[in-house]
C-alpha angles and dihedrals in degrees: 000000000000141000094304092060091048090053090051093051093047092048093051094049102039100043096047111123114258119231117225126196128202114235115238111220118183116223118252115259127219094214128091128215127228113252091221108047102008095234121142109262138171125240105284125238110206114200129175139156090259106048139351124227114183136177094010117132115232114260134169111273095017093117091051091050092049092050092048090057093053123093117265096250092058097056094086093051091048092052090050090050092050091049091054090050091051092051092052095050112082116235110242127201121251110294120238088236090063091049091050091050090050091051091051093047094048093044092054089052089050091241091140097161092059091042090054089049090055090047093053089044090058092048091050088058091049089250125134119215121228123275092247092055090052091050092050092047093049091048092050092049090049094050091050090046090235100162095169091053091050090050089051090052090046094051094050092047091050092052090049096047093049089070093052119079124204104020118228121235089252093058091044090057090049091052093048091049093051096043094050088050090053094048093049093047092050088054095045094050093051113087115233091245094056125074117257120256094247093165092066092045092049090048091053091049091050090052090053090048090054089058093043091243099115094092094080126118092221091063091050090047091055092049094046091049090049093055092042090059088050090051090239095143097165090061090050092055091044092054092049090051089050089054090055092048092052091045093239111161111236120224132221088263090056091056091044091057093045092047088054089050090054089045091057089047091049090232109148092170090058090050090052091050091051091051089050089051090051090052092050092050090049093237112157116227123228139195091284091060091051091051092050092049090052089048091054092050091051091049087055090050090243094138097150091048090050091053092048090048093052094046095045092046091050091052095047096042091068096222095310102164091192089066104028129338134187095268092045092050091053092046092050093049089049091051091049090053092049092049091050091049092051089049091053091048092052090047091051091050091052091050092049091050091052092049092051091051091050092051091052090052 
């Protein structure tokens, strides 16, 4: 693989069309929200027979400050006035917004047991937590490898979504997020020596198919990555072919996984075909694609070609940090040198072993 191949790789990666996205900025609102319940309120005007406070926005500690400024003989009247106000205001139950905030806070602290308790508490009151709280809870359970907790979240979501037809795009994304977490966790908790629990994975895929959510690239990415970690490369290629048959648009992450599969197989022709396919589908490469291509070249022992590829790509990219930056270029060249050194060490050990065997004979 010489200079011509390097030119081809650089051309395919550099001249790929870049995808731009318009930023969505919400307009500023003139309303304020109450710090307690979160409802939209106006600026309060507090009037009493003791003192008058007007045009002051409510803040925590404002009542205490106002009382401290009053004369001593009026404190008792102010306390009586506040007690009458409290008796007139009806006592509401805990708002679902507060429960969602508690789930997010506990999930970020990895206190998943308490977060699950808050989640069940909301369901018992026929309240549904926010989407962000469910994302944070599922992510915390995944990081702690709490498979039973994820299954509990899955079962309650499934019962809830069975009563909703048709599902909105928001709830479809929530289902995909949770199911991919479950599939990845099943794979991570299974040791490499033991067979994978394919029955559970197939059941989860059938459930997604029942809700018409199985035609998502994120689900295929999770399955392809699962088989790639198990070194089941034929299943990876079969899933990618199935994506093409069902006209599911692959993502950059899909190509990154498949390029790594071809790298493990030491198949540079397959990597070139994938890059051509990316270019035809107008999918812009990123730094992950460049790293995987360098990995494949090192697996093929094409160390000089990998260095030429990195240097030429850095020159033609024009300082595009999304593709390859200065720090990434140095890191890639360092990794290429380390891979070449390990290759030479393994080769020297093999030669020494052969010489020792010959001397014994």
